[in-house]
C-alpha positions as CSV (number, residue, x, y, z in Angstrom):
1,M,-26.7,14.5,-12.7
2,D,-28.3,13.1,-15.6
3,G,-26.1,10.7,-18.5
4,H,-25.0,13.3,-20.7
5,H,-24.0,15.5,-17.8
6,F,-22.2,13.1,-16.4
7,L,-20.2,11.8,-19.2
8,E,-19.1,16.1,-19.6
9,T,-18.3,15.8,-16.3
10,A,-16.0,13.3,-16.4
11,V,-14.3,13.7,-19.8
12,V,-14.0,17.2,-18.5
13,F,-12.0,15.2,-15.2
14,L,-9.8,13.2,-17.0
15,L,-8.9,15.4,-19.2
16,A,-7.5,17.9,-16.9
17,T,-5.9,15.1,-14.9
18,V,-3.7,13.9,-17.9
19,I,-2.7,17.0,-18.9
20,A,-2.0,18.7,-14.8
21,V,-0.4,15.7,-13.4
22,P,2.4,15.0,-16.0
23,L,3.2,19.0,-16.3
24,T,3.6,19.1,-12.0
25,K,5.7,15.7,-12.1
26,R,7.9,16.7,-14.7
27,F,8.9,19.8,-12.2
28,R,8.9,17.4,-9.4
29,L,6.1,18.5,-7.9
30,G,4.3,15.6,-7.2
31,A,1.0,14.6,-8.2
32,V,-1.0,15.8,-5.7
33,L,-0.1,19.4,-6.6
34,G,-1.3,18.5,-10.6
35,Y,-4.6,17.1,-9.0
36,L,-5.1,20.5,-7.0
37,L,-4.3,22.8,-10.1
38,A,-6.6,20.5,-12.4
39,G,-9.3,21.7,-9.8
40,V,-8.9,25.1,-9.3
41,V,-8.7,25.1,-13.2
42,I,-11.9,23.4,-14.0
43,G,-13.6,24.8,-10.8
44,P,-16.4,27.2,-10.9
45,S,-13.8,29.8,-10.0
46,V,-11.6,29.5,-13.1
47,L,-13.2,28.1,-16.3
48,G,-16.5,26.7,-14.2
49,L,-16.3,23.7,-16.7
50,V,-17.8,21.3,-14.0
51,S,-21.7,22.6,-12.7
52,D,-22.1,19.7,-10.1
53,T,-19.4,20.8,-7.5
54,E,-22.0,18.5,-5.0
55,G,-21.9,15.4,-6.7
56,V,-18.0,15.4,-7.7
57,A,-17.6,16.1,-4.0
58,T,-19.9,12.9,-2.7
59,I,-18.3,10.9,-5.2
60,S,-14.6,12.0,-4.4
61,D,-15.3,11.5,-0.6
62,F,-15.1,7.6,-1.5
63,G,-11.4,8.5,-2.1
64,V,-10.8,8.9,1.6
65,V,-13.0,5.7,2.4
66,L,-11.2,3.9,0.7
67,M,-7.9,5.4,1.3
68,L,-8.7,4.3,5.6
69,F,-9.8,0.7,4.3
70,V,-6.5,0.5,3.2
71,I,-4.4,2.1,5.8
72,G,-6.5,-0.2,8.3
73,L,-5.5,-3.1,5.9
74,E,-1.8,-2.4,6.5
75,L,-2.4,-2.1,10.4
76,S,-2.9,-5.5,11.9
77,P,-3.5,-4.7,15.6
78,S,0.1,-6.3,16.5
79,R,1.6,-3.5,14.7
80,L,-0.7,-1.2,16.1
81,W,0.5,-2.7,19.3
82,V,4.9,-1.9,18.3
83,M,3.4,1.8,17.5
84,R,1.3,2.5,20.3
85,R,3.7,5.0,22.1
86,A,3.8,7.2,18.8
87,V,0.1,6.8,17.9
88,F,-1.6,7.4,21.3
89,G,1.0,9.3,23.1
90,T,2.4,12.0,20.2
91,G,-0.8,11.8,18.3
92,S,-2.8,12.6,21.1
93,L,-0.5,15.4,22.4
94,Q,-0.8,17.0,18.8
95,V,-4.5,17.0,18.7
96,L,-4.7,18.2,22.4
97,A,-1.6,20.9,21.9
98,C,-2.6,22.0,18.5
99,S,-6.7,22.1,19.2
100,A,-5.9,24.5,22.7
101,A,-3.7,27.0,20.8
102,L,-6.1,27.4,17.5
103,G,-9.0,27.4,19.6
104,A,-7.6,30.2,22.0
105,I,-6.6,31.8,18.4
106,G,-10.2,31.9,17.6
107,Y,-12.1,33.1,21.0
108,F,-9.7,35.7,21.5
109,L,-8.6,37.4,18.1
110,F,-11.9,36.2,16.0
111,G,-14.3,36.2,18.8
112,L,-15.9,32.8,18.5
113,T,-18.2,31.9,20.7
114,W,-16.6,29.0,23.3
115,K,-18.6,26.5,21.8
116,A,-17.4,27.6,18.3
117,A,-13.6,27.8,19.4
118,V,-13.5,24.4,20.9
119,I,-15.2,23.2,17.5
120,V,-13.1,25.1,14.7
121,G,-9.5,24.4,17.2
122,G,-10.3,21.0,17.2
123,S,-11.1,20.5,13.1
124,L,-7.8,22.7,12.2
125,A,-5.8,20.6,14.6
126,L,-6.3,17.7,12.2
127,S,-3.8,17.5,8.8
128,S,-4.8,16.0,5.8
129,T,-4.2,12.1,5.8
130,A,-4.9,12.0,1.8
131,F,-1.8,14.3,1.4
132,G,0.6,13.5,4.2
133,L,0.0,9.5,3.1
134,Q,0.2,10.3,-1.0
135,I,3.3,12.9,-0.3
136,L,5.1,10.8,1.9
137,A,4.6,7.4,-0.6
138,E,5.1,9.6,-3.8
139,R,8.8,10.6,-2.5
140,K,9.5,6.9,-0.9
141,E,9.4,8.0,2.6
142,A,6.7,6.4,4.2
143,G,9.3,3.8,5.7
144,T,11.7,6.7,7.2
145,V,12.0,7.5,10.9
146,Y,10.0,10.6,10.1
147,G,7.3,8.9,7.9
148,R,6.3,6.4,10.2
149,Q,6.0,9.4,12.8
150,A,3.6,11.2,10.4
151,F,2.0,8.1,9.7
152,A,1.2,7.8,13.6
153,I,0.0,11.3,14.0
154,L,-2.2,11.2,11.1
155,L,-4.2,7.8,11.8
156,F,-4.8,9.2,15.9
157,Q,-6.2,12.2,14.1
158,D,-8.6,9.9,12.1
159,L,-9.3,8.7,15.1
160,A,-10.0,12.1,17.1
161,A,-12.3,13.0,14.0
162,I,-14.8,11.0,15.4
163,P,-15.5,12.3,18.5
164,L,-15.0,15.7,17.4
165,I,-17.9,14.8,14.3
166,A,-20.0,13.4,17.1
167,A,-19.6,16.6,19.3
168,V,-21.0,18.9,16.9
169,P,-24.5,18.6,17.4
170,L,-24.5,18.1,21.4
171,L,-22.6,21.6,21.0
172,G,-24.9,23.1,18.5
173,G,-28.2,25.0,19.2
174,A,-30.3,21.9,17.6
175,I,-30.5,20.1,21.1
176,A,-33.6,20.7,23.0
177,R,-34.2,21.0,26.6
178,D,-35.3,17.4,27.4
179,A,-31.9,16.1,25.2
180,H,-30.6,13.9,27.9
181,A,-32.4,10.8,26.7
182,P,-31.8,10.5,23.2
183,D,-28.0,11.3,23.8
184,L,-27.4,8.0,25.9
185,M,-29.3,6.3,23.3
186,S,-27.2,7.7,20.4
187,V,-24.0,7.0,22.4
188,A,-25.3,3.4,23.1
189,R,-26.3,3.0,19.3
190,V,-22.5,4.4,18.3
191,V,-20.5,2.0,20.7
192,G,-23.2,-1.5,19.6
193,T,-22.7,-1.0,15.8
194,I,-19.0,-0.3,16.0
195,L,-18.9,-3.7,18.3
196,A,-21.2,-5.3,16.0
197,V,-19.0,-4.8,13.0
198,I,-15.6,-5.7,14.9
199,V,-17.9,-8.8,15.5
200,G,-19.7,-9.6,12.8
201,G,-16.8,-9.0,10.8
202,R,-14.4,-11.5,12.5
203,L,-16.4,-14.3,12.2
204,L,-18.4,-13.4,9.2
205,L,-15.3,-11.8,6.1
206,R,-12.9,-14.7,6.2
207,H,-15.6,-17.0,5.3
208,V,-16.9,-14.9,3.0
209,F,-13.5,-14.6,0.8
210,R,-12.8,-18.2,1.2
211,F,-16.1,-18.1,-0.4
212,V,-15.6,-15.8,-3.3
213,A,-11.6,-16.7,-3.6
214,R,-12.7,-20.5,-4.9
215,A,-14.1,-18.7,-7.7
216,K,-11.1,-17.5,-8.9
217,S,-12.4,-14.5,-10.5
218,T,-10.6,-11.4,-9.9
219,E,-13.4,-9.5,-10.6
220,V,-15.5,-11.1,-7.8
221,F,-13.1,-10.5,-5.7
222,T,-12.4,-7.0,-6.2
223,A,-16.1,-6.8,-6.1
224,T,-16.5,-8.2,-2.7
225,A,-13.4,-6.0,-1.7
226,L,-15.7,-2.5,-2.7
227,L,-18.9,-4.4,-1.3
228,V,-17.0,-5.2,2.6
229,V,-15.7,-1.5,2.5
230,M,-19.5,-0.2,0.8
231,G,-20.8,-2.0,3.5
232,T,-19.1,-1.0,6.7
233,A,-19.1,2.3,5.7
234,W,-23.3,2.3,4.5
235,L,-23.9,0.7,8.1
236,M,-22.0,3.2,9.5
237,E,-23.3,6.1,8.4
238,V,-26.5,4.6,9.6
239,A,-25.8,4.4,13.1
240,G,-24.6,8.4,12.6
241,I,-20.9,7.5,12.7
242,S,-18.5,8.7,10.3
243,T,-18.2,6.2,7.0
244,T,-14.4,6.7,7.3
245,L,-14.0,4.8,10.8
246,G,-16.6,2.3,9.5
247,A,-13.6,2.0,6.0
248,F,-10.8,2.2,8.8
249,L,-12.6,-0.3,11.1
250,A,-13.1,-2.6,8.1
251,G,-9.3,-2.6,6.9
252,L,-8.4,-3.0,10.5
253,L,-10.4,-6.5,10.4
254,L,-9.3,-7.8,7.1
255,A,-5.7,-7.0,8.3
256,D,-4.8,-10.3,9.9
257,S,-6.2,-12.3,6.9
258,E,-4.3,-14.2,4.5
259,Y,-5.9,-11.7,1.6
260,R,-4.9,-8.9,3.0
261,H,-1.9,-8.3,0.1
262,E,-4.3,-10.0,-2.6
263,L,-7.3,-7.2,-1.3
264,E,-4.9,-4.2,-1.1
265,S,-3.8,-4.9,-5.2
266,N,-7.5,-5.0,-5.7
267,I,-7.9,-2.1,-4.4
268,E,-5.5,0.3,-4.9
269,P,-6.3,1.4,-8.5
270,F,-9.9,2.4,-7.5
271,K,-8.4,4.2,-4.2
272,G,-5.7,6.3,-6.5
273,L,-8.1,7.2,-9.0
274,L,-10.8,8.4,-6.0
275,L,-8.3,10.0,-3.8
276,G,-7.3,12.1,-7.3
277,L,-10.7,13.0,-7.7
278,F,-11.0,14.0,-4.1
279,F,-7.7,16.4,-4.9
280,I,-9.4,17.4,-7.7
281,S,-13.0,18.7,-5.5
282,V,-10.7,20.4,-2.8
283,G,-8.9,22.4,-5.7
284,M,-12.8,23.1,-7.0
285,S,-13.9,24.5,-4.1
286,V,-11.4,27.3,-3.6
287,D,-13.0,30.2,-4.1
288,L,-10.5,32.5,-5.6
289,A,-13.0,35.5,-5.6
290,M,-12.7,35.5,-2.3
291,L,-9.1,35.4,-2.5
292,V,-9.2,38.8,-4.2
293,D,-11.5,40.3,-2.2
294,K,-9.7,39.8,1.0
295,P,-6.5,38.8,0.3
296,L,-4.3,39.8,3.1
297,L,-7.6,38.0,5.7
298,V,-6.9,34.8,3.5
299,L,-3.7,34.8,3.4
300,G,-2.8,35.6,6.9
301,M,-5.5,32.6,8.0
302,V,-3.2,30.5,6.0
303,A,0.3,31.7,7.7
304,L,-1.5,31.7,10.8
305,L,-2.7,28.1,10.4
306,M,0.3,26.8,9.0
307,V,2.3,28.5,11.8
308,V,1.0,27.7,14.9
309,K,0.7,23.8,13.7
310,A,4.6,23.7,12.6
311,V,5.6,25.6,15.5
312,L,3.9,23.4,17.9
313,I,4.9,20.1,16.1
314,M,8.4,20.6,15.6
315,P,9.1,20.5,19.3
316,L,6.8,17.4,19.7
317,G,8.9,15.8,16.7
318,R,11.8,16.0,19.2
319,L,10.9,15.2,22.5
320,V,8.7,12.7,22.4
321,G,9.3,11.5,18.9
322,A,12.7,11.7,19.6
323,L,13.5,12.1,15.9
324,T,16.5,14.1,14.7
325,T,16.2,18.4,13.9
326,A,15.6,17.8,10.5
327,D,13.5,15.1,10.6
328,S,10.9,17.2,13.0
329,V,11.3,20.2,10.0
330,R,10.2,17.7,7.6
331,L,7.4,16.6,10.2
332,A,6.6,19.9,10.5
333,A,5.7,19.9,6.6
334,V,3.6,17.0,6.1
335,L,1.5,17.8,9.5
336,A,1.0,21.9,9.0
337,C,-2.0,22.1,6.5
338,G,-5.6,21.7,7.4
339,G,-7.2,18.4,6.7
340,E,-10.2,16.7,5.0
341,F,-11.9,15.9,8.2
342,A,-12.0,19.7,8.9
343,F,-14.7,19.9,6.1
344,V,-16.9,18.1,7.5
345,I,-16.7,19.2,10.8
346,L,-16.9,22.7,9.9
347,N,-20.1,21.9,7.2
348,L,-21.7,20.1,10.2
349,A,-20.8,22.8,12.6
350,Q,-22.5,25.4,10.3
351,Q,-25.8,23.5,9.8
352,G,-25.8,23.4,13.3
353,R,-25.6,27.3,13.6
354,V,-22.5,26.7,15.8
355,I,-20.7,29.3,13.0
356,D,-21.9,31.0,10.7
357,D,-21.3,30.8,6.7
358,A,-18.8,33.5,6.2
359,Q,-17.0,32.1,8.9
360,R,-17.1,28.9,7.3
361,G,-15.9,30.0,3.9
362,L,-13.2,31.6,5.5
363,M,-11.8,28.6,7.0
364,V,-12.3,26.0,4.4
365,M,-10.6,28.7,1.8
366,A,-7.7,28.4,4.3
367,I,-7.7,25.0,4.7
368,S,-7.8,23.9,0.8
369,L,-5.0,26.6,0.5
370,S,-2.7,25.1,3.3
371,M,-3.2,21.8,1.8
372,A,-1.9,23.4,-1.5
373,L,0.7,25.0,0.2
374,T,2.2,21.3,1.6
375,P,3.4,19.4,-1.6
376,L,5.6,22.4,-2.3
377,L,5.9,23.3,1.9
378,V,7.4,19.7,1.8
379,L,9.8,20.1,-1.3
380,V,11.4,23.2,0.5
381,A,11.4,21.8,3.7
382,S,13.2,18.3,2.3
383,R,16.1,21.2,0.1
384,M,16.6,23.4,3.3
385,V,17.5,19.7,5.6
386,T,19.3,17.2,3.2
387,E,22.3,18.4,2.6
388,R,23.0,18.0,6.6
389,V,21.4,14.3,7.2
390,R,20.4,11.5,5.6
391,K,22.2,9.0,7.8
392,P,20.1,8.4,10.5
393,D,17.2,7.1,8.6
394,R,18.1,3.5,8.7
395,E,18.7,2.3,12.7
396,F,14.7,1.1,13.4
397,D,14.1,-0.7,10.2
398,N,14.6,-4.4,12.2
399,I,10.8,-3.4,13.7
400,E,9.1,-4.0,10.7
401,A,9.9,-7.7,9.9
402,D,7.6,-7.0,6.5
403,T,10.2,-6.3,4.3
404,P,11.3,-9.7,3.2
405,R,15.0,-10.6,1.5
406,V,13.4,-12.9,-0.5
407,I,9.5,-13.6,-2.3
408,I,8.9,-16.9,-2.9
409,A,5.4,-17.3,-5.7
410,G,4.1,-20.5,-5.6
411,F,3.7,-23.0,-2.2
412,G,3.9,-26.0,-3.5
413,R,6.4,-29.3,-2.9
414,M,9.2,-27.1,-4.2
415,G,8.0,-23.5,-2.6
416,Q,8.1,-24.9,1.0
417,I,11.0,-26.5,0.8
418,V,12.8,-23.2,0.1
419,A,10.5,-21.6,2.8
420,R,11.4,-24.4,5.6
421,I,15.0,-23.7,5.1
422,L,14.9,-19.8,4.9
423,R,12.8,-19.9,7.9
424,A,15.4,-22.3,10.0
425,Q,17.9,-19.9,8.6
426,G,16.1,-16.7,10.0
427,I,15.4,-14.9,6.6
428,Q,12.8,-12.9,6.1
429,F,10.0,-13.9,3.1
430,V,6.9,-13.6,1.6
431,A,5.6,-16.5,-0.3
432,L,2.5,-15.7,-2.4
433,E,0.1,-18.6,-3.3
434,S,-3.1,-18.4,-5.7
435,S,-4.5,-21.6,-4.5
436,V,-6.9,-21.6,-1.3
437,E,-6.6,-24.6,-0.5
438,Q,-2.9,-24.9,-0.3
439,V,-2.9,-21.6,1.6
440,E,-5.6,-22.7,4.2
441,T,-3.9,-26.2,4.9
442,S,0.0,-24.6,5.3
443,R,-1.4,-21.7,7.4
444,R,-2.7,-24.7,9.8
445,F,1.1,-25.7,10.2
446,G,2.1,-21.8,11.3
447,G,3.1,-20.6,7.1
448,T,2.6,-17.0,8.8
449,S,4.7,-15.2,5.6
450,L,2.2,-16.9,3.3
451,F,-0.5,-14.8,1.4
452,F,-3.1,-15.7,-0.8
453,G,-2.5,-13.9,-4.0
454,D,-1.4,-14.4,-8.1
455,P,2.1,-13.8,-8.2
456,A,1.8,-12.6,-12.1
457,R,0.1,-9.6,-10.8
458,P,2.2,-6.2,-10.7
459,E,-0.1,-4.7,-7.5
460,M,0.6,-8.1,-5.6
461,L,4.8,-7.7,-6.4
462,R,4.5,-4.0,-4.7
463,A,2.1,-4.7,-1.7
464,A,4.9,-7.6,-1.1
465,Q,7.0,-5.3,-1.4
466,A,9.6,-6.4,-4.6
467,D,11.3,-3.6,-5.0
468,K,13.0,-4.0,-1.6
469,A,13.7,-7.8,-2.1
470,E,16.8,-9.6,-3.2
471,V,16.1,-12.7,-4.7
472,F,12.5,-14.0,-6.5
473,V,11.9,-17.7,-6.5
474,I,9.5,-18.9,-8.8
475,A,8.5,-22.4,-7.5
476,T,4.6,-22.5,-9.2
477,D,4.2,-25.9,-10.7
478,D,1.9,-24.2,-13.6
479,P,4.6,-23.7,-16.7
480,E,2.5,-20.7,-18.0
481,A,2.1,-18.8,-14.9
482,N,5.6,-19.8,-14.2
483,L,6.3,-17.6,-17.4
484,R,4.1,-15.2,-16.6
485,T,5.6,-14.1,-13.3
486,A,9.1,-14.3,-14.5
487,R,8.0,-11.8,-17.6
488,L,6.5,-9.5,-14.9
489,V,9.6,-9.9,-12.6
490,R,11.9,-8.9,-15.1
491,R,10.5,-6.2,-16.5
492,Q,9.5,-4.3,-13.1
493,Y,12.3,-5.3,-11.0
494,P,15.2,-6.2,-12.9
495,H,17.5,-6.0,-9.8
496,L,15.9,-9.1,-8.4
497,K,17.8,-12.3,-9.1
498,I,15.3,-14.7,-10.0
499,V,15.6,-18.3,-9.2
500,A,12.8,-20.2,-11.5
501,R,11.5,-23.4,-11.5
502,A,11.0,-25.5,-14.9
503,R,8.6,-28.4,-15.9
504,N,11.3,-29.4,-19.1
505,R,13.5,-28.7,-21.6
506,Q,11.3,-26.5,-23.4
507,H,10.2,-24.7,-20.3
508,V,14.0,-23.9,-19.7
509,F,14.5,-22.6,-23.1
510,R,11.6,-20.3,-22.9
511,L,12.7,-19.0,-19.3
512,M,16.1,-18.3,-20.4
513,D,14.9,-16.2,-23.7
514,I,13.1,-14.2,-20.8
515,G,16.9,-13.8,-19.3
516,V,16.8,-16.3,-15.9
517,E,20.5,-17.8,-16.8
518,D,20.0,-21.1,-14.7
519,P,16.4,-22.5,-14.5
520,V,16.6,-25.6,-12.1
521,R,14.5,-28.6,-13.7
522,E,12.1,-30.0,-11.2
523,T,13.0,-33.9,-11.4
524,F,16.8,-33.7,-12.4
525,Y,18.4,-33.4,-10.0
526,S,16.2,-36.1,-7.7
527,S,16.4,-38.5,-11.0
528,L,20.0,-38.1,-10.9
529,E,20.6,-38.6,-7.2
530,M,17.9,-41.8,-8.1
531,T,20.4,-43.1,-10.6
532,R,23.1,-42.8,-8.7
533,H,20.9,-45.3,-5.9
534,V,20.4,-47.7,-8.7
535,L,24.2,-47.5,-9.6
536,E,25.2,-48.3,-6.1
537,S,23.0,-51.1,-6.1
538,L,24.5,-52.6,-8.5
539,G,27.9,-52.8,-6.9
540,M,29.4,-49.8,-8.5
541,S,31.4,-48.1,-6.1
542,A,30.2,-45.0,-4.6
543,E,33.1,-42.1,-6.5
544,V,32.9,-44.3,-9.9
545,A,28.9,-43.7,-9.9
546,Q,29.5,-39.8,-8.4
547,S,31.9,-39.0,-11.4
548,R,29.5,-40.7,-14.3
549,L,26.4,-38.7,-12.8
550,E,29.1,-35.4,-12.6
551,R,29.9,-36.0,-16.0
552,F,26.6,-36.7,-17.2
553,R,25.1,-33.8,-15.8
554,R,28.2,-31.4,-17.3
555,H,27.5,-33.1,-20.6
556,D,23.5,-32.7,-20.5
557,D,24.5,-28.5,-19.1
558,Q,26.7,-28.3,-22.8
559,V,23.8,-30.0,-24.7
560,L,21.2,-27.8,-23.2
561,R,22.9,-24.8,-23.8
562,A,23.9,-25.6,-27.6
563,Q,20.3,-26.8,-28.0
564,Y,18.9,-23.4,-26.0
565,L,20.8,-21.8,-29.5
566,V,18.4,-23.9,-32.1
567,Y,15.8,-24.7,-29.9
568,D,12.7,-23.3,-32.3
569,D,14.0,-25.1,-35.2
570,E,12.7,-29.0,-34.7
571,T,15.4,-30.2,-37.2
572,A,18.4,-28.8,-35.6
573,L,16.8,-30.2,-32.5
574,V,16.7,-33.9,-33.7
575,Q,20.4,-33.3,-34.7
576,T,21.8,-31.8,-31.5
577,T,20.0,-34.5,-29.5
578,K,21.4,-37.6,-31.5
579,E,24.6,-35.7,-31.6
580,A,24.3,-35.8,-27.9
581,L,23.8,-39.3,-27.5
582,H,26.6,-40.1,-29.5
583,D,28.8,-37.9,-27.8
584,L,27.5,-39.4,-24.5
585,Q,28.3,-42.6,-25.4
586,Q,31.9,-41.5,-26.5
587,L,32.3,-40.3,-23.3
588,F,31.2,-43.1,-21.5
589,E,33.2,-45.6,-23.7
590,A,36.5,-42.9,-22.7
591,D,35.5,-43.3,-19.1
592,A,35.3,-47.3,-19.2
593,V,39.0,-46.7,-20.6
594,E,39.9,-44.6,-18.0
595,E,39.4,-47.1,-15.4
596,R,40.7,-50.2,-16.8
597,V,43.7,-47.9,-17.2
598,R,43.6,-46.7,-13.6
599,E,43.1,-50.7,-12.5
600,E,45.6,-51.9,-14.5
601,G,48.0,-48.8,-12.9
602,H,46.7,-50.7,-8.9
């Protein structure tokens, strides 16, 4: 692909995306369908604007790789353990049942050899992780009961794709007579590589990120994240395992680290764009000529594929996943399509001469169409069942200790005190801190809800689930960073109550400008407390000292409000300060008179 071609292709892609996605979103069909349509239109079968479909497919596969990395990131081993029944129980049942049914249909109805039936059944049993998760995320249903079940099954399918990919050459015609020895070798190589990545990753990655994080450069951090993903994927490819498994492993290795949120937010934009590219390339692979030639055969295959899978998935959801009927229908809608791994497996099968070109073309076409129908199917399914049920989606939420009620930005002297009291009360919170040293030190003393990251970045707040929190505490000690965060939170999450720390009066005024009602001045209350000690040490009674301080506090509050109205006007400010001093003296004199009267009364 030369430079000129590359530019042309990029322009066509971006233009198609910019036109198609807003249109489909406008009609509530979701972005995925928009990408697909864009792909069909610019692909070889309609306008033929993009000639290099192979190059595009190669780049876009990287979108799926990044997506699996992010899935890995969100799945710490402890969460996997919580989900073990859903992943390994329901997931394995779904894959086995669908593989057996589809394989049998291929063997008996379509005259495939048994080897081909095994491969085809297995590959068609997989659903599209990219589509499923993207649709769930778009509809904000990833956290619902059925969303979690879908996620678990998709996760198992991604794991099941690996043995399938490995099995193709074993079943293919490429096996020579004395092929037993290298087989053991290749198995050993695969296992060895996976172990090496896990052990090496555990030991190396933290140090690498710690080293990079000190540079305090977002670009370098993002580059490191991409390097980790690509590096692991490349290692896997060299060893002959799927690159996506590599990315998933890399994500899993970092799932427990304090850099999780930061990594997720840095990779997110790349993931989104490349996944879009992936959906477009699926659209481009749809061969409309074949659809026109044999419409009944193609549509029959699509219907067969989706009906068989839906019929098998619905009872699974009900019996094994303990879902309501409505949720089982939704689950089936998300998972009934074919998946992106099937393309990889079928390509390999065709190269190994397990299936022929026409069979592969037909199946790729059926899978692509089934993916294209998924967004519509999900819409229809949710319309069908929404009226009846909306309630039982809530009760399982407590396993996810991840949804915070409070988010604390800055884990310095003030943030830590807030966090300690919240923890003592058992209130869920997430703390974000942009200093590596601070994070390292605090984690040593058990700061589990503390993450390394810059709270003034929108994607960090998204990853910390700011949309579900109630209170946002800004405890950063740098006034500029503090204001940046306040501005962002105000704009993106207007429902959050902001409690912000302020260095001085000017800082208070600027926070009030943003819309923070009562900024907390960091030294004000401690100075009052100090003064109380001084007055009591001088022999003043505790009540009098307290009432004087109370009066001072109220008065200062009034002055602050008055000054806020004129704070950008220097002369007015000086004037109000002088008046304030005069007022305060009068107040104290009035106090003294009052006390004398009281004493004489005694």
